[in-house]
N, C-alpha and C positions, 0 to 999 in steps of 0.2 A: 525352620526348627525352633524349638523353644529356647534353647541355648546352644552354644557351640559344642557342648559335651553331652547333650541329652536329646535323643530322638524319641519322641513319644509315639508308640506303636499300638494300634488297636488290632487285636488278633481275632479274626472272624473264621470260625470253623475249628473244631477241636478233635477231629479224627486223627488218623495216623500222621498225616502231613502237618496239619495245623498244630498238633501237640509238639511235634519235632521242631517246628519253627519257633514256637513259643519257648521251648527249652533253650534253643539257640539264643534268643533274645535275652533270656534271663541270665545268661553267662557273659553278655556283652556290656562292658562298662559304659559305653556311649549310648546305650539304648535303655528305655524304660517302657514296660508294658503298662498302658493306661486303661485297658479294659479287655475283657474276653467275651465273645459273643457266640452263642449256639442256641438252637431251639430245644435241645434235650438236656440230659444230665451230664453230658460230656464236659461241659464248661466247669461244673463243680469238681469233677474228678481231676481235670487239668489244674484247676486252681489249687486244690489240695496238694497235687504233685509239685507245684511251684512254690508252696509255702502258705497258700491260703490268704493272700493279701491283696487280690486284685478285684476291681469292680466287675460284676457279672451282668450280662444283658441277654434278654431273649430276642429283642428286636434290633436289627442292624441300624435302621435309620435313627432310632432313639440313641443308640450307642454312639453313632457318628456325631450327632448333635451335642450330646452330653459331654463326651470326652474331648472333643475338638483336637483330634490327633494330628501329628505331623505326617504320619504314614499309616497305611492300612495293609495288613497281611491277610489275603483272601485264600482260604483253603476249603471252600464249600463245594457243593456239587456244581457241575458245569453250567446248569441252566440258570444259576444266579450270577455267574462271573461278570457278564457284561454290565448288568445293572449296578452291581456292587462297585465295580471298578470305576464306572463313569461317575457315580455319585461321589465317590471318594476324591477322584481327580477334580471334579467341579468344585469341591470344597477346598481345593488347594493342597491335597494330600499326595505324597508319593505313594506308589502302590507296588507291592510284591504280590503276585498272584500265581496260583498253581495253574499248570496247563490243563486243558486248552484255554486259550485266551477268551474264548466265548463258545457258545453252542451253535454258531453259524459263522460263515465267512463275513457276511455283512456286519454282524455284531463285533467280530474281531477288528474289522476296519474302523468301526466307530470308536472302540476303545483306544486303538492306536492313534486315531486322529485327535481324540480328546486329550491324550497325553501330550501330543505335539502342540496343540493349541494353548493349553494352560501352562506348558513349560515345566511339567513335573516328571519325575523319573518313573518309568514303568519297567519292572523286571519280571519276566515270566519264568516259572520254575522248571527250566530244562536242566535237571539235576546232573545229567551225564556230562554237561559242559564243564563241570567243576571236579570231575573225577580224573585223577592223574593217569590212570590206566586207560580210560576211554580216550583221553586226549592223545596218549601215545598210540593207541589203536588206530585212530584217525590219521595221525602222522605217518605211521607205517603203511597204511593203505594208500596214501598219496604217492608212495615211492614204488608202487607195484606196476606202474605204467597204465595205459588206457587201451581198451575200455576195462572197467571194473565189473565184476559180478559180485553183488552183495547179497548175502543170505542171512536173514535174522528172524528170530521169533521170540515170543515170550508167552507161552501157554501157562495158565494158572489153574491148578486143581483146587479151586476155592471152595471152602466149606466153613461152617460156623459163622463167625462175625464177618469174615471176608466175603462170603456168599451174599450176606445182607448188603455189604458195600457195593459189590458188583451188580446186584439186581437193582439197587437204587441208581447206580450210574447208568444202567441200561434203560432207565425210564426216559432218558433224553439223548443218549449217544450209544453208538455201537463200540465194541472193543477196538476195532481198527481205526476209529476216530480218536477215542480217548487215549489209547495206548500207543498207536502207531506214530503220533506226532513226534515222540522222542526219537524214534529210529529213522523216520523220514528226515528229520533234522540232521542226524548223524550221516545218512547217505548223502545229503546235499553238501555237507561239509567235506566229505571224502572226494566227491567228483568235481565240485565247483563247476557244474555244468547245468544248463537249463533243462528242467524236466519237460518232456514233450507230451506224453500220454500215459494213462494208467488203465489197468484192467484188474478187476477184483471179483472174488466169489465169496459167498458166505452161506452158513447153515444155522438154522434154529434147532438147537438140541434140547430145549427145555420149554415147558409151558409156563414157566415162572417169570417170563418177561413179556413186554408188550407184543402184540401180534405183528407189528411192523418191524420189529427188531430181530437181530440174530446174535448169538453169543460165540460164534466162531467165524473168523474171516481171514482171508488171505489176499494179499495185493501184490501187484507187479508194477514197477515204474520204469519207463524207458527215457533215457536222457539223450540230449543232443550229441554228446560225444560217443555214443554207442554203448555206454554203460547201462546195466540193468540192475534193478534191486527187487528183492522179494522179502515180504514180511508176513508173518502169521501170528494171530492172537486168538486165543480161546479162553473163556472164563467159565468155571462151573465145576461141580462135584464129579462130573462125568469125564473131565479132561485127563488125558494120559500124562504120566510123569516121564515117559520114556525119552522124549526129546523136547523138553520144555524150554531149553536154553541153548539157542544156536546163534552165534555171532561170528560170521565167517566171510572173508573177502578174498577174492581171487583176481589176479591181474596177469598180464603177460610175463611179468618177472617173478611171479610166485604167489604166495598166499599168506595171510595173517589171520589168526583166529583167537578169540577169547576162549580159554579152556577153564571153565569153572568146575574143576574136578570134584571137589567136595560137594558143592551145591547140587550139581547135576546127578550125583550118584546116590544121594541120600533122600531124594524126594522132598525138596524144600521149595517147590514152586509157589506155595502160598505165603511164603515169608518175604517181607520187604527187602531184607538184606540180600536175598538171592537175586533180586531184580537188577542190582547194580554190581554185585560181586564179580570180580574178574579172576583173582587168584594167579593166573598166568596168561601171557601172550605167547603163542607159538608162531614163529616167523619161518616160512618155508621159502627157500630159494630155488628157482626153476632152472638155474644154470646146469648144463650137462656137457659131458666131454664127447670125444669121438665115438665112444661105445654107448652113448646115450645114458651114461650113469651120472648121478648128481655129483657136482664138484664140491659142494658144501653141505654139511649137515644142517638140519633144522636148528633154529636158535630159540631158546626159551628165555623169555624176558619176564622177570619177576621184580616188580617195583616194590620197594620197601614202604612207600607211602600209599597204603591201601586203606582208605577211610571206610568206616561202616556207615550205615544209613544216617545216623545222627551226625556223624562227622561231615557227611556231605551237606546236610541241611545247615550245619554251622558255616560251611564255606559259602553256601548260597547267600546266607544272611550277611556274612562279611562282605560279599560282593555288592549286595544291595546297599549297605551302609557306605561303602567306598564310592559307589555310583553317585550317591547323594552328596557326600562330603567333598568329593573331588570333581563333581560335575562332569561325569563321564558321558560321552556321546553314545547313546543307546539306540541310535537310528537303525543300525543294522540288526541289533538284537531284536528289536520289536518287529521289524520287517520279516526277519526269519521266522518268528513265531506266527505271524499272519500267513506267510507262504507255506509253512509246513502244514498248517491247518487247512489251507486251501487245497493242497494235494490230498490230504486225508479225506476231506469231504468229496473230492472227485472220485476217490476210491469207493466211498460209500455209495455214491451215485451209480457207479459201475456195478456194484453188487445188486442194487435194486432194479437196474434196467437191463443188466446182462450185456451191456455194450462197452466197448472201449471208449474212454472219455479223453478228449484232447484238452490240453492245458493252455 
């Protein structure tokens, strides 16, 4: 770092996530943005939003050389993640990057190995790990016994700007790779068991994406302890709003669910806040008496600390700074990011081959 009180960060990518991370940095007294990079007009719009005082760059390599940052924040499309992260790490920069860590398993492993070799911090944007209600959701699931049945989805009726974003994402990845890594990570935290095999299906519902890709996918994961997980993701203007947000876990002792009552009833699947909003957790107890009647009512858990999307990005960047300043051991964090991507790509392989894929 330049000084004990100033981390100079180069912001790369100025879309939804990049802008939110830049806003987080602008509020942090120990961080200074040293440049903003994007290929289009988004960098100028973000610069204006932040006060119009930052150097702007079209080319990432030029920006990296010119600004000599202490850290780089990468929020570009996935096909650039590996090259951008490795270049930053090799120059001695810490890296915060949006998921997925790369657009291939081999690429993810190269990024992780580079971070280990150069001794710099690598934080991957698994935003749900910083959400109090999702943390509680995982904790409650762990108390339900084994095996667990985990049902999750995030279907997005994308249109306008978001359909442009999703079509661009699908030039390199399917929805169940780009989006599922979040929820595969959640499932792995819940069961703490080795995944054994996956099976997945997909469908192409639009001509507006590459011939090899699909914009709807559904996956199943089988774990060593008998637990099973299901995840569904669909992107596009044709997607239904009826059941876009399901986060539900069942075990021998009961069930816990995220109930996003407002988000799910008002057709907000295309808004970023709806992707993380919890509103309430519903905890169901399976205990019954001699007449097979429940002995306890369902419990509603409403956490007062419910951050919005920007609040979550603020927390992610607080964690990134803490990892650097306190030299946190991120070995497990990085390995989890690689492992969840490995599982997601196995699911993608299953869609394309029609076969169960062993892990």
